[in-house]
DRENDOVEX-549875 format. One record per residue (C-alpha): x negated, z negated, y; residue number from 0; residue in three letters. Coordinates in pm, 1 decimal. Each point is the difference from the previous one (the first is absolute). Example, Ala and Ser with C-alpha at 12.3 -4.5 7.8 and 13.67 -1.06 7.14 Angstrom:
2
         px         pz         py     i    aa
    -1230.0     -780.0     -450.0     0   ala
     -137.0       66.0      344.0     1   ser
! end
This chain:
269
         px         pz         py     i    aa
      -13.7       11.3      -19.1     0   met
     -136.5       72.1      349.6     1   ser
      -21.1     -231.7      315.0     2   ser
      294.4      188.0      165.4     3   gln
      219.4      -41.8     -304.8     4   glu
      -92.3     -397.3      -52.5     5   val
       79.2      -15.3      380.4     6   ala
      311.6      190.6      -45.7     7   asp
       99.6     -204.5     -289.1     8   ala
      280.3     -268.8       12.2     9   pro
     -148.9     -349.1      -26.2    10   leu
       26.6     -184.8     -333.2    11   val
      153.0     -382.2       15.0    12   gly
      -43.1     -214.5     -266.5    13   pro
      358.6      -41.0      -42.2    14   asp
       23.6      377.1      -97.8    15   gln
     -245.3      -61.1     -277.6    16   ile
      202.0     -342.1     -129.7    17   trp
      302.9      200.0        1.2    18   ala
     -142.5      293.6     -220.7    19   ala
     -177.6     -239.9     -228.8    20   ile
      294.8     -274.6      -33.6    21   ala
      125.6      141.3     -372.6    22   asp
     -323.5       75.4     -152.9    23   val
        6.0     -210.1     -332.6    24   leu
     -200.6     -176.2     -206.9    25   asp
       57.2      178.8     -297.6    26   pro
      -16.3     -265.1     -225.1    27   glu
      213.9     -255.1      206.0    28   leu
      234.3      244.4      178.5    29   asp
      -17.0     -174.9      298.2    30   thr
      -88.9      184.1      347.8    31   pro
     -393.3      -92.0       61.2    32   leu
       65.8     -112.9      319.3    33   val
      262.6     -260.5      -94.9    34   arg
     -281.6     -125.5     -222.4    35   leu
     -198.2      -52.8      250.1    36   gly
     -283.9      208.6     -156.1    37   phe
      -49.2      262.6      311.4    38   val
     -229.0     -236.8      205.8    39   asp
      -18.4      212.5      288.4    40   arg
       12.1      309.1      179.7    41   ile
     -233.3      138.8      269.4    42   glu
       61.1      322.5      152.6    43   ile
     -260.6      172.7      255.0    44   ser
      161.7      253.8      187.0    45   gly
      142.4      227.0     -269.7    46   thr
     -193.7     -164.0     -292.5    47   lys
      151.7     -241.8     -249.6    48   val
     -184.1     -253.8     -165.3    49   asp
      206.1     -206.9     -257.1    50   ile
     -129.5     -320.3     -176.7    51   phe
       89.7      -66.2     -336.8    52   leu
      -12.1     -339.5     -198.1    53   lys
       78.8      -85.2     -334.9    54   leu
       85.6     -351.6     -198.2    55   pro
     -336.5       19.7     -203.4    56   thr
     -368.0      173.4        4.2    57   phe
      133.6      142.9     -323.4    58   trp
      350.9      163.6       30.1    59   cys
       25.6      312.9     -245.4    60   ala
     -216.7      340.5      218.9    61   pro
      313.6      190.2      -67.0    62   asn
      260.4     -176.2      164.5    63   phe
     -206.0      -70.4      294.0    64   ala
     -110.3      363.6       16.6    65   tyr
      386.8      100.2       -7.8    66   leu
       90.6     -267.1      286.2    67   met
     -323.1      111.9      235.3    68   ala
      135.0      350.3      -73.4    69   ser
      341.2      -22.3       76.3    70   asp
     -100.1     -222.4      307.5    71   leu
     -220.4      312.8      150.8    72   ala
      307.5      246.1      -94.4    73   glu
      247.6     -207.0      202.8    74   arg
     -183.6      -76.7      270.4    75   ala
     -122.5      378.5       66.5    76   arg
      331.5      105.1       27.5    77   thr
       38.5     -178.6      342.0    78   val
       -7.0      266.0      286.4    79   pro
     -337.1      -22.5      200.2    80   gly
     -191.6     -141.5     -318.0    81   val
     -318.2      230.4      -34.9    82   ser
     -167.8     -191.7     -277.3    83   ser
       28.7     -335.3     -171.3    84   val
     -216.1     -207.4     -204.7    85   gln
       95.3     -275.7     -231.2    86   val
     -204.3     -281.0      -80.5    87   his
        1.7     -174.4     -310.2    88   leu
     -158.8     -353.3       40.8    89   leu
     -139.4     -247.9     -233.6    90   asp
       51.6      199.8     -299.0    91   his
     -216.6       85.2     -278.2    92   cys
       52.4      387.9       32.4    93   glu
      106.6      -45.9      395.8    94   gly
     -292.7      241.1      107.6    95   glu
       56.8      302.2     -266.2    96   thr
      387.8      -64.3       43.7    97   ile
      -19.7       38.2      388.5    98   ser
     -270.9      277.1      -14.8    99   glu
      258.3      205.0     -258.6   100   ala
      321.0      -61.3      206.3   101   val
     -177.1       84.5      326.9   102   asn
     -183.4      302.6     -128.6   103   ser
      332.0      145.3     -166.3   104   gly
     -154.2      -59.5     -394.9   105   leu
      261.0      -60.8     -276.4   106   ser
      -17.5     -315.6     -196.4   107   phe
     -140.7      214.3     -303.2   108   ala
     -314.4      143.5      234.6   109   ala
      -66.8     -327.7      152.8   110   ala
      -17.3     -160.3     -370.9   111   phe
     -162.8      240.4     -223.9   112   pro
      -61.6     -237.7     -259.7   113   asp
      388.2     -129.1      -14.9   114   glu
      193.9      107.1     -270.0   115   val
      323.3       15.8      217.6   116   thr
       71.1      338.8      138.2   117   ala
      185.6       69.6      326.8   118   asp
      320.3      111.1     -197.4   119   asn
      -42.9     -376.8     -180.8   120   asp
      -44.6     -149.7      308.9   121   leu
      304.7      151.6      154.0   122   gln
      211.0      -63.6     -332.5   123   glu
      -92.8     -384.0       23.9   124   leu
      154.8       19.8      346.2   125   arg
      293.8      129.3     -121.5   126   arg
       48.3     -239.6     -280.5   127   thr
      -38.6     -293.2      263.7   128   phe
      270.8      167.4      243.7   129   leu
      224.7      -30.2     -301.5   130   lys
      -66.4     -357.4      -43.7   131   lys
      111.1       -7.2      365.8   132   gly
      324.0      187.5      -79.0   133   phe
       77.7     -245.5     -250.8   134   leu
      -30.9     -264.4      151.1   135   met
      244.6       69.5      284.5   136   arg
      238.7      135.0     -266.6   137   gln
       -7.4     -338.4     -159.5   138   asp
       38.2     -147.2      321.6   139   leu
      324.1      257.0       73.7   140   leu
      166.0      -29.7     -387.7   141   leu
      -18.7     -391.0       35.8   142   arg
      169.3      -32.5      335.5   143   arg
      276.9      243.9     -136.0   144   leu
       55.5     -215.7     -322.5   145   leu
       17.2     -306.9      219.7   146   arg
      291.6      174.2      223.9   147   ala
      189.1       71.6     -343.3   148   gly
      -63.2      366.5      -84.5   149   leu
      -35.5       57.6     -383.7   150   ser
     -244.8      182.2     -224.2   151   glu
      212.9      299.3       -5.1   152   glu
       78.2       -1.5      397.5   153   gly
     -396.5       -7.0       43.4   154   leu
      -59.8      274.4     -241.1   155   arg
      271.0      236.1      146.6   156   thr
     -100.3      -34.3      342.9   157   arg
     -164.2      301.0      142.9   158   ser
     -281.9       72.3      262.0   159   leu
      268.6       50.1      289.3   160   glu
      156.3     -315.7      -78.3   161   asp
     -261.1     -206.3      169.6   162   leu
      -40.4       18.5      406.7   163   ser
     -141.9     -256.6      250.6   164   trp
       -8.8      -94.1      351.4   165   asp
     -409.0      -73.5       42.4   166   glu
       90.0     -144.9      351.8   167   ala
      243.0     -259.2     -133.0   168   gly
     -157.9      -22.0     -351.1   169   asp
      289.7       46.4     -181.6   170   met
       67.1      197.4     -317.0   171   ala
      278.2      170.5      -71.3   172   cys
      110.3      146.8     -348.1   173   leu
      326.5      208.6      -81.9   174   gly
      229.1     -138.1     -263.1   175   leu
      331.5      188.8     -146.0   176   pro
      230.7      -94.4      309.7   177   gly
     -209.7     -243.3      174.9   178   ala
     -357.9      -62.4      196.6   179   thr
     -211.8     -282.3     -152.9   180   leu
     -256.4     -136.5      330.7   181   gln
     -298.9     -167.6      -91.4   182   leu
     -190.3     -203.3      274.9   183   ala
     -354.2      -21.0       96.7   184   ala
      -54.8      296.4     -274.3   185   leu
       15.3      284.5      232.0   186   gly
     -378.0       64.4       35.4   187   arg
      -69.7      -64.4     -379.2   188   ser
      269.2      236.2      -92.9   189   ala
     -145.0      278.4      238.8   190   arg
     -333.0      -75.9     -125.2   191   ala
       95.4       67.7     -390.7   192   tyr
      177.1      314.3       68.3   193   val
     -303.7      133.4      190.7   194   glu
     -262.1     -132.0     -292.8   195   arg
      249.1      143.0     -274.4   196   gly
       50.0      374.2      182.9   197   lys
     -367.6       22.4       72.1   198   ala
     -101.1      -83.9     -348.0   199   leu
      269.3      235.4     -131.5   200   gly
      192.6     -289.8     -160.5   201   leu
      304.0        7.0      191.6   202   leu
      161.2      341.5       40.5   203   arg
      336.8      117.6      155.2   204   ala
      295.9      -27.9     -158.6   205   gly
     -181.3     -228.9     -277.0   206   gly
       33.8     -364.0     -103.5   207   pro
     -124.5     -257.8      294.6   208   leu
     -149.1     -186.2     -295.9   209   phe
     -295.7      159.2     -227.3   210   val
     -269.6     -126.3     -227.7   211   asp
     -364.0       98.8      175.7   212   glu
       51.2      331.4     -202.1   213   gln
      293.4       73.6      192.4   214   gly
      243.6      -22.6     -282.6   215   glu
      323.3     -202.1       36.2   216   pro
       18.4     -356.4     -161.9   217   ile
      166.5        1.3     -345.9   218   pro
      301.4     -103.1      -52.1   219   ala
      -16.5     -416.1     -108.4   220   gly
     -335.4       45.6      109.5   221   asp
       18.9     -174.1      308.7   222   leu
     -105.3     -359.5      -40.7   223   gln
     -297.9      103.7     -179.4   224   ser
      -99.4      266.4      262.8   225   phe
       58.4     -326.8      263.9   226   leu
     -267.1     -207.2     -230.3   227   arg
     -273.1      301.2       57.6   228   arg
       61.1       13.0      344.4   229   leu
      -37.5     -327.8       82.7   230   arg
     -291.6        0.1     -188.7   231   ser
     -133.1      260.6      236.0   232   val
      141.1     -182.2      296.4   233   arg
     -195.5     -308.9     -108.7   234   leu
     -311.8      147.1      -83.1   235   ser
      -21.7      190.7      362.7   236   leu
       72.8     -347.0      167.6   237   leu
     -272.4     -155.5     -182.3   238   phe
     -234.0      219.8       85.0   239   asn
       57.7       18.0      344.3   240   thr
       29.6     -390.9       33.5   241   ala
     -362.8      -26.4     -171.5   242   met
     -136.8      287.2      233.9   243   cys
      137.2     -186.1      273.4   244   ser
     -153.9     -315.5     -118.4   245   ala
     -361.2      136.0      -50.3   246   leu
       31.4      198.6      334.8   247   phe
       68.7     -305.4      240.0   248   arg
     -242.8     -211.0     -172.7   249   thr
     -285.1      275.0       -6.4   250   arg
       88.9       59.4      398.2   251   tyr
      140.2     -305.7      129.8   252   gln
      197.8      200.4      231.2   253   his
      365.7      183.9       30.9   254   ala
     -148.2      269.1      171.7   255   ser
      255.5      328.7       60.0   256   ala
      234.2     -167.8     -212.4   257   glu
       52.1     -222.9      323.1   258   thr
       -2.3      268.1      237.0   259   ala
      238.6      262.6     -182.1   260   his
      220.1     -196.4     -261.1   261   asn
      337.3      -83.1      106.7   262   glu
       48.9     -339.6     -143.3   263   glu
      254.3      -42.7     -247.3   264   gly
      -11.5      360.2      -68.3   265   glu
      153.8      136.4     -305.6   266   asn
     -280.9      109.6     -210.8   267   pro
      233.9      263.3     -170.3   268   leu
! end
């Protein structure tokens, strides 16, 4: 970029970058990095952006660390006026290698040629964990609807178009024969569930509202065993998140971005 182009470029503000990376996930925890506090700080010089990333331990898996750093860089580069983005993974056993790879546009396989993980394997691993987040959200919806009095058959026969939501009022609405069931404090969760399901190709127009991780309808009479499996996924994610958050707080002893950019009491779903 020439000096004239730099002078003409719109100013880049920190809030723009924070907004752009707000939903970048820790793939293993299905929780945004900003909410976890893992994004330590953002520094901006003109149109150049530096993002500093910290993780709970020195030995966090390099493949997940690469995905997080790569996703941060990709999102930040979408902000108008940004000419370059550098991500710095700090205090990590492979921090320099991962940072250099992401900032140079190298794939994980190119950065770690001796690893058995191929780039396709890495994307499939990401998809596996995205599915776990989808199932966790489904567990929340199903249990709320059962408590509201819906039968197993009533849940199995609901289509994707039966679910709507008012995100501002955080209200989910489920269309039933001759009635509409309203569920308070579930609007954002309903939106996230549908968006994740569509992105994964599990939820399709005209198809069932509730499906397994292969996109197949829940078999008749199998809801309770399906719910037990969902509960296992949800508890595993919640445990891992609690453990990693505790390790992070112990390691760094400060809230960092978590305080500045997380709404207190915000529903993580």
